[in-house]
C-alpha positions, 0 to 999 in steps of 0.5 A: 503486531507480528502475525503468525504464519497461520494468520498470514495464510488465513489472510492470503486465503481470504484475500484470494476469495475476495479477489474472485468474488469482487472482480467476478473471476472464477478460479480458472480465470484468476489462475490465468490472470495471476499465473498461479496454478489452479491446484495451488489456488484450490489448496490455499482455499481449502486450507491444505497448505502450511506454507505459501511461496513468496512468489505466489504472494507476489503474484496475488499482490500484483493482481491487486496492485499492492504489496506482499505485506498488505496481502499477508497482513491485511483484509483487502475487503475491509481496506477497499470498503474504508477507501470509499468512506468519507469519514475519520474511519475512511481513506477517501480524500474529497478535498484535502490531504494531510501534510506530515514530515518524515518522522510523522509519516513513519509514525502514521503508517497504521493510521487512517487518512481521516484520523490524520486530517484532523490533527495535521495541516492539510492541502488541496489535491484535485483528484478522486483518489483515496489514501493520499498523504502529503510528505513535506521534505524537511531533511536531505534524505534523498537526492531526488527531491529538494528540502522544502518540497511537498510530495503527494504520495498514494499510500501502499500502491505502486505503478509503472511510472512514479517514484517509490517512497520506502521505509528501510530496515533501519526505520528511515526513508528513501526514495527509489525509481518505479522499477526498484525491487524491495529488499528484505525488511523494506516496506513500500509506503507508496508512490509519488503522484505529484511534487510541489516545489518549496512548499514551506 
C-alpha cells in the first residue's frame, strides 16, 4: 500500500520518539548522534513540518541500522517487538530459517519469518539473530554467487562488510557490494550473512 506524505511524516515522527525513548536518548544526544539539528527534531516531533528532507530520513535510518523505506513506512517499535517473538507472528529464528527461491523472496517481503517457516523448506542457522531468510539461487542473476548456492540473508539490514541483496525497479533481484548506494526505485532486501555452496 502506497503511503501518503502525511503518513510518512507521522511514521518518521513516531520512530524518532521511539528512538529517544528506547535508546535512553535526549533530544540533544539524538541530535548529536545523528547530525540532525535540534530545531529539525523539535519541529518534526511538534508536527510543524509538511516535508522532511531525504538526508534527514537517511540519518535516522543510519541510527537504527535500517533503510529509509522502513523509517518512512513502518512502526519500528512494533517491528522490534515482533523480532523478539518466537511465534508465527514473529521474526525470531531459534533453530531454523525458511528457504525460498528468487521469485518467492520477492513475493514474501511483507511476510513474517514465522509465516514462511510453516510453508517453505527450512535449514538450520546457528545464531541468535532475527529476521533471517535463506535464498536458494536457482537462476544466474548474479556473478557473485553460483546457481545452487544458499545465501543466508538478514532482511532489511545492512552493515559494513556483507553483500547486499536488492530489489530493482524492474522487480528483479541483484547483489551488490556492501558500500553500494541504492538508486531511485530500488529496495534493500537485506545483507548476505553466510553462503553455503551447492545447497540443492
